[in-house]
N, C-alpha and C positions, 0 to 999 in steps of 0.2 A: 618375564617381567613385562608389565603393560607399558606400551609406548603410544603416545597420541599419534593419530594418523595425520592430522592437519595442525598447523600453527593456530593458536588461539588469537583471534583478532583483538585489536586494541579496545574496540567497543565491548566485546564480551568480557574481556579482562577487567575493564573499568566498571562494568555493571556488577561483576562479582565483588569488587572492592567497595561498592557504594555504601555498605553498612559498616565499614572499618573506620570511618572518620570519628574523631574525638568529639564528644558532646560538650556543650558549654556548662560551666559550673555557675549556678545561680546564687547570688547573695541575697540575704534578707536583712531587714532592719531589726536591730536588737530592741526589744520592747523596753528595756530599762535605761539604756544610755543613748539609743538612737544611731549608733554606729553600724555600718554594714558588717555582716558576719556570714560565714558559711553555715548552711543548714546542718542540724544535728551535731553541732560542736559548741563548745563553750566560747563565749565572746572574748576575743583577745584584749579588748580595751577595758571591760569592766569585770570579767571573770565569772559571769553568771551563766547558768544553763537551766532553763525551764523555771526561772524564778528563784533559784538557789545559788548561793555563792560557792563555786567549786574550785576556782583558781585564785591564788593570792597574786594580784597584779600590782606591782610597785609603780608608783608615779614617777620615779627617778630615771626612767628610760629615756 
């Protein structure tokens, strides 16, 4: 079984983990209602996606 000869330094370990960080999720503005929404998803406030009504959003929330 392979066993490392030397301890991996903190610097080397952290350099390896530099790509593991989570990226930010960016919101866009809905063209129909102007509310912020996540990309490639239906708008939670008006229920539209790419100009078509796809969700039935009730106003009684």
